[in-house]
DOLUM-741809 format. One record per residue (C-alpha): residue number from 0; residue in three letters; x, y, z. Coordinates in Angstrom, 2 decimals. Layout:
BEGIN
(site NUM; "Ala"; (X; Y; Z));
...
END
This chain:
BEGIN
(site 0; "Met"; (-24.85; -8.90; -4.65));
(site 1; "Ser"; (-25.42; -12.60; -5.11));
(site 2; "Thr"; (-28.12; -14.23; -3.47));
(site 3; "His"; (-25.97; -16.12; -1.14));
(site 4; "Gly"; (-25.36; -12.75; 0.68));
(site 5; "Lys"; (-21.77; -13.06; -0.42));
(site 6; "Thr"; (-19.94; -10.02; -1.54));
(site 7; "Pro"; (-17.92; -11.41; -4.91));
(site 8; "Thr"; (-13.72; -10.93; -4.56));
(site 9; "Leu"; (-12.55; -7.56; -6.66));
(site 10; "Arg"; (-9.24; -7.13; -7.99));
(site 11; "Val"; (-8.03; -3.66; -8.87));
(site 12; "Ile"; (-6.09; -3.55; -12.21));
(site 13; "Val"; (-3.59; -0.43; -12.18));
(site 14; "Asp"; (-2.24; 1.06; -15.12));
(site 15; "Arg"; (0.55; 3.44; -14.22));
(site 16; "Gly"; (0.87; 5.03; -17.60));
(site 17; "Arg"; (-2.17; 6.29; -17.83));
(site 18; "Cys"; (-1.42; 7.72; -14.24));
(site 19; "Cys"; (-0.74; 11.24; -13.65));
(site 20; "Gly"; (-0.37; 11.59; -10.05));
(site 21; "Tyr"; (-3.44; 13.53; -8.92));
(site 22; "Gly"; (-3.72; 11.48; -5.58));
(site 23; "Leu"; (-7.60; 11.28; -5.33));
(site 24; "Cys"; (-7.71; 7.10; -5.59));
(site 25; "Ala"; (-5.04; 7.53; -2.61));
(site 26; "Gln"; (-7.20; 10.07; -0.89));
(site 27; "Leu"; (-10.17; 8.07; -0.96));
(site 28; "Cys"; (-9.32; 4.69; -0.09));
(site 29; "Pro"; (-5.24; 4.67; 1.28));
(site 30; "Glu"; (-5.82; 0.83; 2.04));
(site 31; "Val"; (-5.77; 0.03; -1.47));
(site 32; "Tyr"; (-4.38; 2.68; -2.96));
(site 33; "Lys"; (-0.32; 3.69; -2.31));
(site 34; "Leu"; (1.76; 6.57; -3.86));
(site 35; "Asp"; (5.49; 6.34; -4.74));
(site 36; "Glu"; (8.15; 8.61; -4.63));
(site 37; "Asn"; (6.52; 10.08; -7.90));
(site 38; "Gly"; (3.32; 10.44; -6.50));
(site 39; "Leu"; (2.09; 7.65; -8.91));
(site 40; "Val"; (-0.33; 4.92; -7.58));
(site 41; "Tyr"; (0.50; 1.11; -6.72));
(site 42; "Val"; (-0.98; -1.27; -4.96));
(site 43; "Glu"; (0.74; -3.69; -2.57));
(site 44; "Ser"; (-2.03; -6.58; -3.79));
(site 45; "Glu"; (-4.31; -6.31; -6.24));
(site 46; "Leu"; (-6.80; -8.12; -4.40));
(site 47; "Ile"; (-9.47; -5.48; -2.79));
(site 48; "Pro"; (-9.42; -6.38; 1.04));
(site 49; "Gly"; (-13.12; -7.55; 2.34));
(site 50; "Gly"; (-14.65; -4.37; 3.45));
(site 51; "Leu"; (-12.87; -1.82; 1.55));
(site 52; "Glu"; (-15.28; -2.37; -1.66));
(site 53; "Glu"; (-17.23; 0.53; -1.77));
(site 54; "Glu"; (-14.13; 2.93; -0.86));
(site 55; "Ala"; (-11.83; 1.20; -3.61));
(site 56; "Arg"; (-14.76; 1.60; -6.47));
(site 57; "Glu"; (-15.06; 5.50; -5.34));
(site 58; "Gly"; (-11.07; 5.47; -5.66));
(site 59; "Ala"; (-11.20; 4.10; -8.97));
(site 60; "Ala"; (-13.87; 6.28; -10.24));
(site 61; "Ala"; (-12.51; 9.56; -8.88));
(site 62; "Cys"; (-9.09; 8.77; -11.01));
(site 63; "Pro"; (-9.59; 11.37; -13.83));
(site 64; "Ala"; (-6.78; 9.66; -16.14));
(site 65; "Glu"; (-9.00; 6.28; -15.79));
(site 66; "Ala"; (-5.80; 4.57; -14.72));
(site 67; "Leu"; (-7.75; 2.31; -12.42));
(site 68; "Val"; (-10.46; -0.30; -13.34));
(site 69; "Ile"; (-12.14; -2.43; -10.35));
(site 70; "Glu"; (-13.32; -5.86; -11.61));
(site 71; "Ala"; (-14.69; -9.10; -10.17));
(site 72; "Ile"; (-12.88; -12.50; -9.63));
(site 73; "Gln"; (-15.04; -15.52; -10.63));
(site 74; "Ser"; (-14.40; -18.30; -7.83));
END
C-alpha cells in the first residue's frame, strides 16, 4: 500500500491460450472473471474494480494454468 493510503489501480492480463477451463478464477471472483460457452476465462474489463483487488489476486493465483496475471498500473 502506498504512503497516501490509496490502493493502486490493478489490471488483469488474460492469456486465453493457456486457459484450460478449470473455472477456479470465476468461482473465487465472479465479479471479475467470467467463463464463455467453452468454459474459458474472459473479463469484461481488464481493470479490476476497487474493493475486488484481493479476490482478483486470489482468483489469478488459483489458476493451475497460470493464464492470469495481475499488474499495477502506473498513474
